[in-house]
N, C-alpha and C positions, 0 to 999 in steps of 0.2 A: 425814199430809202428808209429801211427800218434800222433799229439798233443792231440787229443781227448782221445786216449788210455792212454797216460801218465797222463792225468787228472783223468782218472778212477782209475789207480793204485796208484796214488800219496798218497792217505790216507793210503794205506797199506804199502807203502815204509816209510812214516812218522811214522807209528806204529812201524815198526821194528827198525827204527833209535831210537825212544824213548825208546823202550824196551832194546836196546843195552846200551843206557845211564844208564837205571835203573839197569841192572844186571852187569855192567862193573866191579864191585868189587867182583863178585862171582868167586870162584876158579875153577880150572879144576876138572872134576869128570868123573866117568865111563871110557869109552874107550879113552877120550881125554887126560887122564893122560899118557897113553901109546902112542897113535897115535899123540898127539900134544906136550904135555909138555916134556916128557922124551926125545923124539927124537929131538925136537927143542933145548932143553938145551944142548944136546950132540953136535949138529952142532954149536951152539953159543959158547960153552966152548972150542971147538976144532978149532974155527975160520975157519970153512968150509974147513979144510984140507982134509977131507975124505968124500966120498959119501956113502960108505958102513958102516952100523951101526954095533956095537958089538952085539954078539948073544943074550945078555940078554935083549936088547930093540928092536931087529929086529922083525918086525911084519910079514915079509914074502912078502911084496909088496914094491914098490918104496916109499920112505918116503917123498913124495912131500909136504904133509901138514906140517910136522915138519920143512922141509926146508923153506917153505914159511913163517912160523912164525918166524923162526930164522933170516931170511933176514929182515923182518919188525922190529924185535927187534934191529938189528944192526942200522937201520936208525932212529927209533923212541924211542928206549929204551926198556928194558926188563921189561914190566909191564903187569898186567892183562888187563888194559884198551886197550893197543895196541892189545893184543890177541883177545879181544872181537870185537874191531872195524875192525880187519882183516877179520871177518866173514861177514861184510856188503855187499861186492860185491856178495857173494854167496847167501845171503838172498834176495837181490834185484833181482838177476838173477832168483831165484826160483819163486818169485812173478810174474815177467814179463813173464816167460815161462808158468806158470800156466794160466795166463791171456790169452796168445796167444792160448794155448790149448783149453781153455773154449770157446774162440771165434769161434772155429771150430765146436763146438757141441751144443752151446746154443745161443739163441737170446741175443742181447746186453743188453736189458733191465733187464735180469736176472743175468748177469755175476757178478755184484758187490755183489749181495745177495749170490750167490754161493761161491764167494771168502771169504765171512764172515765165511762160514762153514770151 
């Protein structure tokens, strides 16, 4: 990506950064209770001694998201804010990848408007 591309996506990146600040006090809900909170708490509470989860919180796939959250909690503290800001690399990556995809199919003058959708 060029500097021009980053200028085009920067308002969207700023939007997601602002949105993350705004919702940083919201609690886990839906599947993030199982896939994020429960698994991350288990890793954190057991001090990363085990990689395999107990059956009652095992979702059947590698618990990388919970492990990722637990590691960030060890470094920055076990707070909702840390959990929300842990999502920023993924949000930014999604915006950048969608922009790159749209560049392949649409003229540049329309991409920002399509991103708004």
